[in-house]
TIKOL-248287 format. One record per residue: residue in three letters; chain; x, y negated, z negated of N, C-alpha, C, O, CB in turn. Coordinates in nm, 2 decimals. Each point is the difference from the previous one (the first is absolute). Glycine has a CB too. Layout:
BEGIN
   aa  ch     n_X     n_Y     n_Z    ca_X    ca_Y    ca_Z     c_X     c_Y     c_Z     o_X     o_Y     o_Z    cb_X    cb_Y    cb_Z
  Ala   A       X       Y       Z       X       Y       Z       X       Y       Z       X       Y       Z       X       Y       Z
...
//
This chain:
BEGIN
   aa  ch     n_X     n_Y     n_Z    ca_X    ca_Y    ca_Z     c_X     c_Y     c_Z     o_X     o_Y     o_Z    cb_X    cb_Y    cb_Z
  Met   A    0.09    0.12    0.00   -0.09   -0.12    0.00    0.09   -0.12    0.00    0.11    0.00   -0.05   -0.30    0.12   -0.07
  Ile   A    0.14   -0.23    0.18    0.07   -0.12    0.01   -0.07   -0.11   -0.09   -0.12   -0.02    0.03    0.21    0.08    0.20
  Leu   A   -0.03   -0.12   -0.32   -0.05   -0.11   -0.08    0.05   -0.13    0.07    0.12   -0.02    0.00   -0.13    0.16   -0.22
  Leu   A   -0.08   -0.22    0.27    0.04   -0.13    0.06   -0.05   -0.11   -0.09   -0.12   -0.01   -0.02    0.11    0.11    0.25
  Arg   A    0.10   -0.18   -0.27   -0.04   -0.12   -0.08   -0.05   -0.11    0.10    0.06   -0.02    0.10    0.10    0.08   -0.29
  His   A   -0.26   -0.13    0.15   -0.06   -0.10    0.09    0.11   -0.11    0.03    0.10   -0.01   -0.07   -0.32    0.05   -0.03
  Gly   A    0.20   -0.11    0.21    0.09   -0.11    0.04   -0.01   -0.12   -0.10   -0.09    0.00   -0.08    0.06    0.08    0.32
  Gln   A    0.12   -0.17   -0.22    0.00   -0.12   -0.09   -0.13   -0.07    0.00   -0.06   -0.03    0.11    0.30    0.00   -0.06
  Ser   A   -0.29    0.01   -0.16   -0.13   -0.08   -0.02    0.03   -0.14   -0.04    0.11   -0.04   -0.03   -0.23    0.25   -0.04
  Glu   A    0.01   -0.29    0.08    0.01   -0.14   -0.04    0.05   -0.01   -0.15    0.08   -0.09   -0.03   -0.26    0.02    0.20
  Tyr   A    0.13    0.16   -0.25    0.04    0.01   -0.14    0.15    0.03   -0.01    0.07   -0.07   -0.07   -0.30    0.15    0.01
  Asn   A    0.28    0.02    0.13    0.14    0.04    0.00    0.09   -0.12    0.03    0.10   -0.03   -0.06   -0.16    0.27    0.12
  His   A    0.02   -0.31    0.05    0.08   -0.12    0.05    0.00   -0.11   -0.11    0.11   -0.05   -0.03   -0.17    0.11    0.27
  Ala   A   -0.06   -0.09   -0.29    0.00   -0.10   -0.11    0.08    0.03   -0.12    0.07   -0.08   -0.06   -0.30    0.02    0.15
  Met   A    0.21    0.19   -0.14    0.08    0.04   -0.11    0.15    0.00    0.02    0.07   -0.04   -0.09   -0.27    0.19    0.03
  Ser   A    0.24   -0.12    0.18    0.14    0.00    0.02    0.06   -0.14    0.01    0.12   -0.02   -0.02   -0.15    0.24    0.15
  Thr   A   -0.05   -0.32   -0.10    0.05   -0.13    0.01   -0.02   -0.08   -0.13    0.08   -0.09   -0.03   -0.13    0.09    0.27
  Thr   A   -0.05    0.03   -0.32   -0.03   -0.07   -0.13    0.03    0.08   -0.12    0.03   -0.06   -0.11   -0.20   -0.07    0.23
  Gly   A    0.16    0.26   -0.11    0.02    0.08   -0.12   -0.12    0.00   -0.09    0.00    0.06   -0.11    0.24   -0.11    0.12
  Arg   A   -0.35   -0.01    0.03   -0.13   -0.01   -0.08   -0.11    0.06    0.08    0.00    0.00    0.13    0.08   -0.20   -0.25
  Asp   A   -0.18    0.26    0.05   -0.12    0.06    0.06   -0.07   -0.12    0.07   -0.04   -0.09   -0.07    0.02    0.28   -0.10
  Pro   A    0.00   -0.18    0.30   -0.06   -0.11    0.07   -0.15    0.00    0.00   -0.07   -0.09    0.06    0.26    0.09    0.09
  Arg   A   -0.25    0.10   -0.22   -0.15    0.01   -0.01   -0.06    0.01    0.13   -0.09   -0.08    0.04    0.10   -0.06   -0.25
  Ile   A    0.03    0.24    0.29   -0.06    0.03    0.13   -0.06    0.14   -0.01    0.07    0.10    0.01    0.10   -0.25    0.11
  Pro   A   -0.31    0.16   -0.15   -0.06    0.13    0.00    0.00    0.07    0.14   -0.02   -0.07    0.10   -0.12   -0.01   -0.29
  Asp   A    0.16    0.21    0.19    0.00    0.08    0.13    0.05   -0.08    0.12   -0.07   -0.02    0.09   -0.13    0.14   -0.18
  Pro   A    0.33   -0.15    0.08    0.06   -0.08    0.11    0.02    0.07    0.13    0.00    0.12    0.01    0.12   -0.24   -0.18
  Ser   A   -0.11    0.04    0.28    0.02    0.05    0.13    0.15    0.02    0.02    0.08   -0.05   -0.08   -0.29   -0.07    0.17
  Leu   A    0.25    0.18    0.02    0.14    0.01    0.04    0.04   -0.14    0.05   -0.08   -0.07    0.06    0.06    0.32    0.00
  Thr   A    0.15   -0.28   -0.08    0.06   -0.11    0.07    0.04    0.04    0.14   -0.02    0.11    0.04    0.11   -0.20   -0.26
  Ala   A   -0.04   -0.01    0.30    0.05    0.04    0.13    0.11    0.10    0.00    0.00    0.09    0.08   -0.06   -0.32    0.00
  Leu   A    0.15    0.22   -0.18    0.10    0.10   -0.02   -0.06    0.14   -0.03    0.04    0.10    0.05    0.12   -0.28   -0.13
  Gly   A   -0.26    0.18   -0.01   -0.07    0.12   -0.04   -0.07    0.07    0.12    0.00    0.12    0.02   -0.04   -0.22   -0.24
  Glu   A   -0.01    0.02    0.31   -0.06    0.05    0.13    0.11    0.06    0.08   -0.03    0.11    0.06   -0.16   -0.28   -0.07
  Arg   A    0.30    0.11    0.02    0.11    0.06    0.08    0.05    0.13   -0.06    0.03    0.09    0.07    0.04   -0.33    0.00
  Gln   A   -0.06    0.24   -0.21    0.04    0.12   -0.07   -0.10    0.11    0.03    0.04    0.12    0.02    0.07   -0.25   -0.20
  Ala   A   -0.24    0.10    0.18   -0.10    0.10    0.03    0.01    0.06    0.14   -0.01    0.12    0.03   -0.15   -0.24   -0.19
  Glu   A    0.18    0.03    0.26    0.02    0.04    0.14    0.13    0.08    0.01    0.00    0.10    0.07   -0.12   -0.31    0.01
  Ala   A    0.23    0.17   -0.14    0.12    0.08    0.00   -0.02    0.14   -0.06    0.05    0.10    0.06    0.09   -0.31   -0.07
  Ala   A   -0.21    0.22   -0.10   -0.02    0.13   -0.06   -0.09    0.08    0.09    0.02    0.12    0.02    0.00   -0.22   -0.25
  Ala   A   -0.12    0.04    0.30   -0.09    0.08    0.09    0.08    0.05    0.11   -0.02    0.12    0.04   -0.17   -0.27   -0.10
  Arg   A    0.28    0.07    0.12    0.08    0.05    0.11    0.09    0.12   -0.04    0.00    0.10    0.07    0.00   -0.33    0.03
  Ala   A    0.06    0.22   -0.21    0.09    0.10   -0.05   -0.08    0.13   -0.04    0.04    0.11    0.04    0.12   -0.28   -0.12
  Leu   A   -0.26    0.15    0.00   -0.08    0.12   -0.05   -0.08    0.07    0.11   -0.03    0.11   -0.01    0.02   -0.22   -0.21
  Ala   A   -0.02    0.03    0.33   -0.08    0.07    0.11    0.09    0.10    0.07   -0.05    0.09    0.07   -0.08   -0.30   -0.04
  Glu   A    0.26    0.20   -0.05    0.09    0.10    0.06    0.04    0.11   -0.10    0.09    0.08    0.03    0.00   -0.26    0.11
  Ser   A   -0.16    0.19   -0.25    0.03    0.11   -0.10   -0.01    0.14    0.06   -0.08    0.02    0.08    0.00   -0.18   -0.26
  Asp   A    0.17    0.24    0.13   -0.01    0.14    0.03    0.00    0.08   -0.12    0.10    0.00   -0.08    0.02   -0.04    0.30
  Pro   A   -0.22    0.11   -0.25   -0.12    0.02    0.08   -0.09   -0.13    0.00    0.02   -0.08   -0.08   -0.02    0.33    0.02
  Pro   A   -0.08   -0.26    0.16   -0.08   -0.12    0.02   -0.10   -0.02   -0.12   -0.05    0.09   -0.06    0.07   -0.06    0.31
  Ile   A   -0.04   -0.16   -0.28   -0.10   -0.04   -0.10   -0.14    0.04    0.05   -0.04   -0.03    0.11    0.19   -0.16   -0.19
  Thr   A   -0.22    0.25   -0.01   -0.14    0.04    0.03   -0.10   -0.07   -0.10   -0.13    0.01    0.03    0.21    0.21    0.07
  Arg   A   -0.04   -0.28   -0.20   -0.09   -0.05   -0.10    0.07   -0.12   -0.07    0.12   -0.01   -0.03   -0.22    0.24   -0.01
  Ile   A    0.01   -0.34    0.02    0.05   -0.12   -0.07   -0.09   -0.02   -0.12   -0.13   -0.01    0.02    0.22   -0.09    0.20
  Leu   A   -0.04    0.09   -0.34   -0.07   -0.04   -0.12    0.04   -0.14   -0.03    0.12   -0.04    0.02   -0.13    0.28   -0.11
  Val   A   -0.08   -0.32    0.03    0.04   -0.14   -0.02   -0.08   -0.05   -0.13   -0.11    0.04   -0.02    0.15   -0.07    0.27
  Ser   A    0.03   -0.06   -0.32   -0.06   -0.07   -0.11   -0.11   -0.09    0.05    0.01   -0.05    0.11    0.21    0.07   -0.25
  Pro   A   -0.32   -0.06    0.06   -0.10   -0.09    0.04    0.04   -0.15    0.01   -0.08   -0.08    0.04   -0.08    0.24   -0.14
  Tyr   A    0.28   -0.19    0.05    0.04   -0.14    0.00    0.03   -0.05    0.14    0.05    0.08    0.09    0.05   -0.05   -0.32
  Arg   A   -0.13   -0.16    0.26    0.02   -0.05    0.13    0.14    0.02    0.06    0.01    0.04    0.12   -0.18   -0.21   -0.18
  Arg   A    0.27    0.15   -0.02    0.14    0.01    0.05    0.03    0.14    0.05    0.08    0.02    0.09   -0.01   -0.21   -0.24
  Ala   A   -0.12    0.29    0.08    0.02    0.14    0.04   -0.08    0.03    0.12    0.05    0.07    0.10   -0.01   -0.01   -0.34
  Leu   A   -0.17   -0.10    0.25   -0.08    0.02    0.12    0.07   -0.07    0.12    0.00    0.06    0.11   -0.21   -0.05   -0.25
  Gln   A    0.26   -0.13    0.13    0.06   -0.07    0.11    0.13    0.07    0.04    0.04    0.00    0.12   -0.13   -0.21   -0.20
  Thr   A    0.16    0.28   -0.02    0.12    0.07    0.04   -0.03    0.13    0.07    0.07    0.04    0.09    0.04   -0.14   -0.29
  Ala   A   -0.22    0.16    0.16   -0.04    0.13    0.06   -0.05   -0.02    0.15    0.01    0.09    0.08   -0.06    0.00   -0.31
  Ala   A   -0.01   -0.21    0.25   -0.07   -0.02    0.13    0.08    0.02    0.12   -0.05    0.07    0.09   -0.09   -0.23   -0.21
  Pro   A    0.26    0.11    0.13    0.08    0.03    0.13    0.03    0.14    0.02    0.00    0.05    0.11    0.10   -0.27   -0.14
  Leu   A   -0.06    0.30   -0.08    0.02    0.14    0.02   -0.12    0.07    0.04    0.00    0.09    0.09    0.18   -0.10   -0.26
  Ala   A   -0.29   -0.02    0.11   -0.13    0.07    0.03   -0.04   -0.03    0.15   -0.04    0.09    0.07   -0.03   -0.11   -0.31
  Ala   A    0.09   -0.10    0.28   -0.03   -0.04    0.14    0.09    0.08    0.10   -0.04    0.05    0.10   -0.04   -0.28   -0.18
  Arg   A    0.21    0.23    0.04    0.10    0.07    0.09   -0.03    0.15    0.01    0.02    0.06    0.11    0.15   -0.23   -0.17
  Leu   A   -0.22    0.23   -0.05   -0.02    0.15    0.00   -0.15    0.04    0.03   -0.03    0.11    0.02    0.22   -0.10   -0.18
  Gly   A   -0.28   -0.11    0.16   -0.14    0.03    0.02   -0.06    0.07   -0.12   -0.08    0.09    0.02    0.12   -0.08    0.22
  Ile   A    0.01   -0.04   -0.36   -0.05    0.07   -0.13   -0.08   -0.11   -0.08    0.05   -0.11   -0.02    0.15    0.28    0.02
  Val   A   -0.31   -0.13   -0.05   -0.07   -0.08   -0.09    0.05    0.02   -0.14   -0.01    0.12   -0.05   -0.20   -0.12    0.19
  Pro   A    0.27   -0.10   -0.21    0.05    0.02   -0.14   -0.11    0.04   -0.10   -0.12   -0.04    0.02    0.30   -0.12    0.04
  Glu   A   -0.14    0.24   -0.15   -0.09    0.04   -0.12    0.04   -0.09   -0.12    0.12    0.00   -0.04   -0.15    0.24    0.13
  Val   A   -0.07   -0.31   -0.14    0.03   -0.09   -0.11   -0.01    0.08   -0.13   -0.10    0.07   -0.02    0.01   -0.27    0.15
  Thr   A    0.19    0.18   -0.22   -0.01    0.06   -0.13    0.05   -0.09   -0.11    0.11   -0.07    0.01   -0.07    0.29    0.10
  Gly   A   -0.11   -0.23   -0.22    0.03   -0.08   -0.11    0.12    0.05   -0.08    0.06   -0.07   -0.08   -0.29    0.00    0.07
  Leu   A    0.27    0.20    0.04    0.11    0.06   -0.07    0.13   -0.07    0.03    0.10    0.00   -0.07   -0.22    0.21    0.07
  Leu   A    0.13   -0.28    0.12    0.12   -0.07    0.05    0.01   -0.14   -0.04    0.09   -0.07    0.04   -0.09    0.23    0.14
  Arg   A   -0.10   -0.21   -0.26    0.00   -0.15   -0.03    0.10   -0.03   -0.11    0.07    0.09   -0.05   -0.31   -0.10    0.11
  Glu   A    0.26   -0.12   -0.08    0.09   -0.05   -0.10   -0.07    0.01   -0.14   -0.11    0.04   -0.01    0.22   -0.19    0.17
  Arg   A   -0.03    0.12   -0.26   -0.05    0.02   -0.14   -0.07   -0.13   -0.06   -0.04    0.01   -0.11    0.23    0.15    0.08
  Cys   A   -0.20   -0.26    0.11   -0.07   -0.12   -0.04    0.07   -0.08   -0.11   -0.06   -0.04   -0.10   -0.15    0.15    0.16
  Ala   A    0.34   -0.13   -0.04    0.08   -0.07   -0.10    0.03   -0.15    0.05    0.05   -0.08   -0.08    0.06    0.30    0.02
  Ser   A   -0.15   -0.25    0.18    0.02   -0.14    0.05   -0.12   -0.04    0.08   -0.09    0.08    0.03    0.34   -0.04   -0.02
  Ser   A   -0.26   -0.17    0.02   -0.11   -0.05    0.08   -0.02    0.07    0.13   -0.12    0.01    0.05    0.15   -0.23   -0.16
  Cys   A    0.07    0.26    0.17   -0.01    0.06    0.14   -0.07    0.14   -0.01   -0.05    0.05    0.10    0.26   -0.17   -0.03
  Asp   A   -0.22    0.17   -0.19   -0.07    0.13   -0.02   -0.15   -0.01   -0.03   -0.06    0.10   -0.03    0.28   -0.02   -0.05
  Ile   A   -0.27   -0.21    0.08   -0.14   -0.02   -0.01   -0.06    0.02    0.14    0.04   -0.07    0.09   -0.02   -0.09   -0.29
  Gly   A   -0.10    0.26    0.22   -0.05    0.04    0.14   -0.12   -0.09    0.04   -0.03   -0.10   -0.07    0.11    0.33    0.03
  Arg   A   -0.14   -0.19    0.14   -0.12   -0.06    0.05   -0.11    0.10    0.00    0.03    0.12    0.02    0.09   -0.28    0.12
  Pro   A   -0.25    0.12   -0.17   -0.11    0.10   -0.01    0.00    0.09    0.13    0.03   -0.04    0.11   -0.16   -0.12   -0.26
  Arg   A    0.09    0.28    0.12   -0.01    0.10    0.11   -0.08   -0.05    0.12    0.04    0.02    0.12   -0.03    0.16   -0.29
  Met   A   -0.12   -0.25    0.15   -0.08   -0.05    0.11    0.08   -0.11    0.08   -0.02    0.00    0.13   -0.19    0.04   -0.26
  Val   A    0.29   -0.11    0.07    0.09   -0.10    0.07    0.10    0.07    0.09    0.02   -0.03    0.11   -0.05   -0.14   -0.30
  Val   A    0.10    0.27    0.13    0.10    0.08    0.07   -0.07    0.07    0.12    0.05    0.00    0.11    0.08    0.03   -0.33
  Ala   A   -0.25    0.03    0.19   -0.07    0.07    0.11   -0.04   -0.09    0.11    0.00    0.04    0.12   -0.09    0.11   -0.29
  Ser   A    0.06   -0.28    0.14   -0.04   -0.09    0.11    0.12   -0.03    0.09   -0.01   -0.03    0.12   -0.16   -0.07   -0.27
  Glu   A    0.29    0.10    0.10    0.12   -0.03    0.07    0.06    0.13    0.07    0.07   -0.01    0.10   -0.02   -0.18   -0.26
  Trp   A   -0.08    0.30    0.10    0.05    0.13    0.06   -0.12    0.10    0.01    0.00    0.10   -0.06    0.23   -0.14   -0.05
  Pro   A   -0.32    0.01    0.20   -0.12    0.08    0.02    0.02    0.14    0.04   -0.09    0.08   -0.02   -0.03   -0.29    0.07
  His   A    0.23    0.24    0.01    0.02    0.14    0.05    0.06    0.09   -0.11    0.01    0.12    0.02    0.03   -0.22    0.21
  Leu   A   -0.02    0.04   -0.35    0.06    0.09   -0.11   -0.12    0.04   -0.09   -0.09   -0.08   -0.03    0.31   -0.04    0.05
  Asp   A   -0.21    0.24   -0.07   -0.09    0.05   -0.10    0.04   -0.04   -0.14    0.10    0.05   -0.05   -0.16    0.15    0.20
  Leu   A   -0.02   -0.29   -0.21    0.03   -0.05   -0.13   -0.11    0.05   -0.10   -0.01   -0.05   -0.11    0.13   -0.15    0.21
  Ser   A   -0.21    0.28   -0.05   -0.12    0.04   -0.08    0.03    0.06   -0.13   -0.08    0.00   -0.10   -0.04    0.03    0.31
  His   A    0.24    0.03   -0.23    0.04    0.07   -0.12    0.06   -0.10   -0.11    0.02    0.04   -0.11    0.02    0.17    0.25
  Leu   A   -0.02   -0.33   -0.09    0.06   -0.10   -0.10   -0.12   -0.07   -0.07   -0.10   -0.03    0.05    0.30   -0.01    0.10
  Asp   A   -0.17    0.00   -0.28   -0.09   -0.08   -0.07    0.00   -0.14    0.06    0.10   -0.04    0.07   -0.07    0.17   -0.28
  Glu   A   -0.13   -0.21    0.19    0.00   -0.14    0.05    0.12   -0.08   -0.05    0.07   -0.07    0.07   -0.32    0.08   -0.06
  Ile   A    0.28    0.01   -0.14    0.12   -0.06   -0.06    0.09    0.12   -0.03   -0.02    0.07   -0.10   -0.10   -0.27   -0.01
  Trp   A    0.21    0.23    0.20    0.08    0.12    0.00    0.14   -0.01   -0.06    0.07    0.10   -0.02   -0.19   -0.05    0.23
  Trp   A    0.16   -0.17   -0.25    0.13   -0.02   -0.07   -0.02   -0.01   -0.15   -0.11   -0.04   -0.04    0.20   -0.08    0.25
  Pro   A    0.01    0.15   -0.29   -0.02   -0.01   -0.14   -0.02   -0.14   -0.05    0.05   -0.09    0.06    0.09    0.30   -0.08
  Arg   A   -0.21   -0.23   -0.09   -0.03   -0.13   -0.06    0.12   -0.05   -0.07    0.02   -0.13   -0.02   -0.26    0.19    0.00
  Arg   A    0.33    0.03   -0.03    0.13   -0.04   -0.06    0.11    0.09    0.04   -0.03    0.11    0.05   -0.10   -0.21   -0.25
  Ala   A    0.25    0.07    0.17    0.11    0.08    0.04   -0.01    0.14   -0.06   -0.03    0.02   -0.11    0.17   -0.23    0.13
  Glu   A   -0.11    0.31    0.07    0.00    0.14   -0.04    0.13    0.02   -0.09    0.10   -0.06    0.01   -0.23    0.13    0.20
  Ser   A    0.11    0.03   -0.30    0.12    0.04   -0.08    0.09    0.09    0.08   -0.03    0.04    0.11   -0.11   -0.06   -0.32
  Glu   A    0.26    0.04    0.15    0.09    0.10    0.07   -0.07    0.13    0.02    0.02    0.06    0.10    0.18   -0.18   -0.21
  Ala   A   -0.27    0.17    0.01   -0.06    0.13    0.01   -0.11    0.00    0.11   -0.01    0.10    0.07    0.05   -0.06   -0.32
  Gln   A   -0.11   -0.15    0.26   -0.10    0.00    0.11    0.06    0.00    0.14   -0.04    0.07    0.09   -0.11   -0.20   -0.25
  Val   A    0.26    0.05    0.18    0.06   -0.01    0.13    0.07    0.14    0.03   -0.02    0.05    0.11    0.06   -0.30   -0.14
  Met   A    0.03    0.31   -0.07    0.06    0.13    0.03   -0.10    0.11    0.02    0.02    0.09    0.08    0.17   -0.17   -0.22
  Gly   A   -0.30    0.07    0.07   -0.11    0.09    0.02   -0.06   -0.01    0.14   -0.03    0.10    0.07   -0.02   -0.11   -0.31
  Arg   A    0.03   -0.11    0.29   -0.05   -0.03    0.14    0.10    0.06    0.10   -0.04    0.06    0.10   -0.09   -0.27   -0.18
  Ala   A    0.26    0.18    0.06    0.10    0.06    0.09    0.00    0.15    0.00    0.01    0.06    0.11    0.13   -0.26   -0.16
  Ala   A   -0.15    0.26   -0.07   -0.01    0.15    0.00   -0.13    0.05    0.07    0.01    0.10    0.07    0.12   -0.10   -0.29
  Glu   A   -0.24   -0.07    0.20   -0.12    0.04    0.07    0.02   -0.01    0.15   -0.04    0.09    0.08   -0.10   -0.17   -0.27
  Phe   A    0.20   -0.03    0.24    0.02   -0.02    0.14    0.09    0.12    0.06   -0.03    0.05    0.10    0.00   -0.30   -0.13
  Leu   A    0.14    0.27   -0.04    0.09    0.11    0.04   -0.07    0.14    0.01    0.03    0.07    0.09    0.16   -0.21   -0.19
  Ala   A   -0.27    0.17    0.00   -0.07    0.12   -0.01   -0.10    0.02    0.12    0.00    0.10    0.06    0.02   -0.10   -0.31
  Leu   A   -0.09   -0.11    0.28   -0.09    0.00    0.11    0.07    0.02    0.13   -0.04    0.07    0.09   -0.12   -0.21   -0.21
  Ala   A    0.28    0.07    0.14    0.08    0.00    0.12    0.05    0.14    0.02    0.00    0.06    0.11    0.06   -0.30   -0.13
  Ala   A    0.00    0.30   -0.09    0.06    0.13    0.00   -0.10    0.11    0.04    0.04    0.10    0.06    0.12   -0.17   -0.23
  Ala   A   -0.29    0.05    0.14   -0.10    0.10    0.03   -0.04    0.00    0.15   -0.08    0.09    0.04    0.00   -0.11   -0.28
  Arg   A    0.12   -0.08    0.31   -0.04   -0.01    0.14    0.11    0.06    0.09    0.12   -0.02   -0.03   -0.26   -0.18   -0.02
  Pro   A    0.10    0.27    0.16    0.11    0.05    0.09    0.07   -0.10    0.08    0.10    0.02    0.06   -0.24    0.19   -0.05
  Asp   A    0.08   -0.33    0.00    0.06   -0.11    0.09    0.08   -0.10   -0.08    0.03   -0.11    0.06   -0.22    0.14    0.09
  Trp   A    0.24    0.00   -0.27    0.07   -0.10   -0.07    0.13   -0.04    0.07    0.04   -0.12   -0.01   -0.13    0.21   -0.20
  Glu   A    0.15    0.00    0.28    0.13   -0.04    0.07   -0.02   -0.10    0.12    0.09   -0.06    0.04   -0.01    0.29   -0.10
  Thr   A   -0.21   -0.24    0.10   -0.03   -0.09    0.11   -0.09   -0.12   -0.04   -0.07   -0.06    0.08    0.10    0.25    0.08
  Thr   A   -0.02   -0.22   -0.29   -0.08   -0.11   -0.06    0.09   -0.12   -0.03    0.10    0.02   -0.06   -0.27    0.15   -0.03
  Val   A    0.12   -0.29    0.12    0.05   -0.12   -0.05   -0.09   -0.06   -0.10   -0.12   -0.01    0.02    0.24   -0.03    0.20
  Ala   A   -0.07    0.00   -0.33   -0.08   -0.07   -0.11    0.05   -0.14   -0.02    0.12   -0.02   -0.04   -0.15    0.24   -0.08
  Val   A   -0.05   -0.32    0.16    0.04   -0.14   -0.01   -0.04   -0.05   -0.14   -0.12    0.00   -0.03    0.09   -0.03    0.29
  Cys   A    0.13   -0.01   -0.33   -0.03   -0.03   -0.14    0.08   -0.13   -0.05    0.03   -0.09    0.08   -0.07    0.34   -0.12
  His   A    0.07   -0.25   -0.09    0.06   -0.12   -0.06    0.12    0.04   -0.08    0.02    0.12   -0.03   -0.25   -0.22    0.02
  Trp   A    0.30    0.01   -0.04    0.13    0.02   -0.07   -0.02    0.09   -0.12    0.07    0.10   -0.02    0.01   -0.32    0.10
  Gly   A   -0.17    0.18   -0.17   -0.02    0.07   -0.12   -0.04    0.15    0.01    0.06    0.08   -0.06   -0.12   -0.30   -0.04
  Ile   A   -0.04    0.24    0.19   -0.04    0.14    0.01    0.10    0.08    0.08    0.02    0.12   -0.03   -0.26   -0.19    0.03
  Ala   A    0.31    0.01    0.09    0.11    0.07    0.07    0.11    0.04   -0.10    0.05    0.12    0.00   -0.10   -0.24    0.21
  Leu   A    0.08    0.03   -0.30    0.10    0.03   -0.10   -0.04    0.12   -0.09    0.07    0.09   -0.04    0.00   -0.33    0.04
  Ala   A   -0.20    0.23   -0.04   -0.06    0.11   -0.08    0.00    0.13    0.07    0.01    0.11   -0.06   -0.15   -0.28   -0.06
  Ile   A    0.12    0.17    0.25   -0.01    0.13    0.08    0.14    0.05    0.03    0.02    0.12   -0.02   -0.24   -0.20    0.12
  Cys   A    0.31    0.00   -0.05    0.13    0.06    0.04    0.12   -0.05   -0.07    0.11    0.05    0.02   -0.22   -0.04    0.20
  Gly   A    0.10   -0.11   -0.31    0.11   -0.04   -0.08    0.09   -0.10    0.08    0.11   -0.03   -0.05   -0.12    0.24   -0.07
  Glu   A   -0.04   -0.26    0.23    0.08   -0.09    0.08   -0.06   -0.14    0.00   -0.13   -0.01    0.01    0.21    0.20    0.14
  Ser   A    0.00   -0.29   -0.16   -0.05   -0.14    0.01    0.00   -0.04    0.15    0.11   -0.03    0.05   -0.03   -0.03   -0.29
  Leu   A   -0.19    0.07    0.31   -0.01   -0.03    0.14   -0.01   -0.15    0.03   -0.08   -0.07   -0.06   -0.02    0.30    0.10
  Asp   A    0.18   -0.28    0.05   -0.02   -0.14    0.05   -0.12   -0.01    0.09   -0.04    0.11    0.05    0.29   -0.15   -0.07
  Asn   A   -0.30   -0.08    0.04   -0.11   -0.02    0.10    0.03    0.06    0.13    0.11   -0.02    0.06   -0.17   -0.19   -0.18
  Gly   A   -0.03    0.29    0.18    0.01    0.05    0.13    0.09    0.12    0.01    0.04    0.04    0.11   -0.08   -0.26   -0.03
  Thr   A    0.09    0.28   -0.19    0.09    0.11    0.01   -0.08    0.13   -0.05   -0.10   -0.01   -0.06    0.31   -0.14    0.02
  Trp   A   -0.15    0.26    0.06   -0.07    0.13   -0.04    0.10    0.10   -0.05    0.12   -0.01    0.01   -0.29   -0.04    0.16
  Ala   A    0.11    0.15   -0.23    0.08    0.11   -0.06   -0.08    0.13    0.03   -0.12    0.00    0.01    0.22   -0.14   -0.19
  Arg   A   -0.03    0.25    0.21   -0.06    0.13    0.01   -0.01    0.07   -0.13    0.09   -0.01   -0.09    0.01    0.03    0.32
  Val   A   -0.22    0.04   -0.25   -0.03    0.06   -0.13   -0.06    0.14    0.03   -0.08    0.02    0.08    0.04   -0.25   -0.19
  Asp   A    0.08    0.32    0.03   -0.05    0.14    0.00   -0.09    0.01   -0.12    0.05    0.02   -0.11    0.15    0.08    0.23
  Pro   A   -0.34   -0.11   -0.10   -0.09    0.01   -0.12    0.00    0.14   -0.07   -0.05    0.01   -0.11   -0.08   -0.19    0.23
  Thr   A    0.19    0.28   -0.05    0.01    0.13   -0.07    0.12    0.01   -0.09    0.01    0.10   -0.07   -0.13    0.00    0.27
  Ala   A    0.21   -0.19   -0.19    0.12    0.00   -0.08   -0.03   -0.05   -0.14   -0.10   -0.07   -0.02    0.25    0.04    0.22
  Pro   A   -0.06    0.05   -0.30   -0.02   -0.05   -0.13   -0.01   -0.16    0.00    0.07   -0.06    0.08    0.05    0.26   -0.18
  His   A   -0.21   -0.25    0.03   -0.03   -0.15    0.00    0.12   -0.07   -0.05    0.06    0.03   -0.11   -0.30    0.01    0.07
  Arg   A    0.29   -0.14    0.12    0.12   -0.08   -0.03   -0.03   -0.14   -0.03    0.09   -0.08   -0.02    0.04    0.23    0.16
  Gly   A   -0.26   -0.19   -0.15   -0.03   -0.14   -0.02    0.04   -0.06   -0.13    0.04    0.08   -0.09   -0.23   -0.04    0.24
  Glu   A    0.19   -0.17   -0.16    0.03   -0.07   -0.12   -0.09   -0.12   -0.02   -0.07   -0.04    0.10    0.31    0.12   -0.09
  Phe   A   -0.24   -0.14   -0.13   -0.07   -0.12   -0.02    0.09   -0.11   -0.03    0.11    0.02   -0.05   -0.30    0.11   -0.05
  Trp   A    0.16   -0.25    0.14    0.09   -0.11   -0.01    0.00   -0.07   -0.13    0.07   -0.10   -0.02   -0.10    0.07    0.26
//
C-alpha cells in the first residue's frame, strides 16, 4: 500500500512562514500543493503493480491531492474518515458532509456523519487505535498492494512511523507488525 500525504495546503504555507496557526479550517491546496499532487499522480500512475484503488480522507486538501491521480487512472476514490487528522489545529476542522458532497458529487459520503471530524483533539490512544483499525481493514483486502491512501502527516506517522513531507509517499505493508508512532 502507498500512503500519500496531501500536497502543501494554505495552512501549511502560512504555518511555515509565521509559525502560528493561521486559523484556516479545511484549507485548499496552494499552487505548490497542486503541482505536488500532479507530480505524485504522474509518478504513481506508473506504479508496478498498477494502482487499482484510492482511499482518501474527507478533508479538502486530501481530496484535491487524490483528484489528479484518480482522473489519470479512471478510479473513483473511496472516502474514509480513518485517514483524517486528529483535530489538533484549525486546519483539522472539516466542513459538513453536505458541503463536501456538493463539491465532490461523484464521491460516496453517505457513511460519514454530517460532522465527521472530532470536536476536540484525539488522544494518542485514539489516533493509534484508528491507525490500527485502518491497517487491519487494509490487510484483510486482497488489493492492499495496489491501493493508494491519501492522508495527513499525523495519521501517516501513526500508520508507518515516517514523517512525510507534503506530496510525498511511503510504501506500507499492512500485514507486517505495526511500526507507527505518536508525535
